[in-house]
C-alpha positions in Angstrom: 0.0 0.0 0.0 1.2 3.5 -0.9 0.1 6.7 0.7 0.4 9.9 -1.4 0.2 13.2 0.4 0.0 15.9 -2.3 -2.1 19.1 -2.5 -1.6 19.7 -6.2 -4.5 18.0 -8.0 -2.6 17.6 -11.3 0.3 15.9 -9.6 -2.1 13.7 -7.6 -3.8 12.7 -10.8 -0.5 11.8 -12.4 0.4 9.6 -9.4 -3.1 8.0 -9.6 -2.8 7.2 -13.3 0.6 5.5 -12.8 -0.5 3.6 -9.7 -3.6 2.4 -11.6 -1.5 1.4 -14.5 0.5 -0.9 -12.2 -2.7 -2.0 -10.3 -1.2 -0.9 -7.0 -3.1 -0.3 -3.8 -2.9 3.3 -2.6 -4.6 6.2 -0.8 -4.2 9.8 -1.9 -4.9 12.7 0.4 -4.4 16.4 -0.2 -3.7 17.8 3.2 -2.0 17.1 6.5 -5.2 16.6 8.5 -6.3 13.8 6.2 -2.8 12.3 6.2 -2.9 12.0 10.0 -6.4 10.4 9.9 -5.2 7.8 7.4 -2.0 7.1 9.3 -3.9 6.7 12.6 -6.3 4.1 11.1 -6.1 0.4 11.8 -2.5 -0.5 11.1 -2.9 -4.1 9.7 -5.5 -2.9 7.2 -3.3 0.1 6.1 0.3 -0.9 6.4 2.0 1.5 4.1 5.2 0.3 2.4 5.8 3.8 1.0 4.6 7.3 1.9 5.2 9.8 -0.8 4.7 13.4 0.4 5.0 17.0 -0.6 6.5 19.1 2.2 4.7 22.3 1.4 1.2 21.4 2.4 -1.4 24.1 3.0 -2.3 23.0 6.5 0.7 21.1 7.9 4.5 20.9 7.9 5.4 17.8 5.9 8.3 17.2 8.3 5.9 16.7 11.2 3.9 14.1 9.2 7.1 12.2 8.4 8.1 12.1 12.0 4.6 11.0 13.0 4.4 8.3 10.3 7.8 6.9 11.4 6.3 6.3 14.9 3.4 4.3 13.4 5.0 2.4 10.5 8.3 0.9 9.3 7.9 2.6 6.0 10.0 4.1 3.2 9.5 7.9 2.9 9.7 9.6 -0.5 9.7 13.4 -0.4 8.5 14.8 -3.7 8.7 18.6 -3.4 9.7 21.7 -5.3 11.3 23.4 -2.3 14.9 23.0 -1.2 14.0 21.6 2.1 16.8 19.1 2.2 19.0 21.5 4.2 16.7 21.2 7.2 17.1 17.4 7.6 19.1 15.8 10.4 21.7 13.4 8.9 20.2 10.5 10.9 16.9 11.1 9.3 18.0 11.8 5.8 19.7 8.4 5.2 16.3 6.6 5.3 14.4 9.1 3.1 14.4 9.5 -0.7 14.2 13.1 -1.8 13.2 14.2 -5.3 12.7 17.7 -6.7 9.5 18.1 -8.8 11.6 19.8 -11.5 13.8 16.7 -11.9 11.3 13.8 -11.7 7.7 13.2 -12.7 5.2 11.3 -10.6 5.3 8.6 -13.2 9.1 8.3 -12.8 8.8 8.1 -9.0 6.3 5.2 -9.3 8.5 3.5 -12.0 11.5 3.7 -9.6 9.4 2.0 -6.8 8.3 -0.7 -9.2 11.9 -1.3 -10.5 13.3 -1.4 -7.0 15.5 1.7 -7.4 13.5 3.0 -4.4 13.4 0.1 -1.9 
């Protein structure tokens, strides 16, 4: 199961199309409040292997969602953002997170990288 946290509808739709192409299970939310609700749901039913998140959400700091998700799941975090947030990461945190700039990779490429095992 993959959780996508993205407030841009076009980007969310691009993720959805690629995830549907590969017939993957996923949830897409567009704000931090909804992300927290999903993450807090019954764990066995929604064990997320990957969480792909934008950091610049309208209602929440993406860093806080990442920290919270790491307390609930042993999951791989993929940051997909257009902001240069990487400089704010602690070195102990960054080694377990994949970071991609929206200018360098498309949502389709991110999903393809997960499928191919480049992100694992």
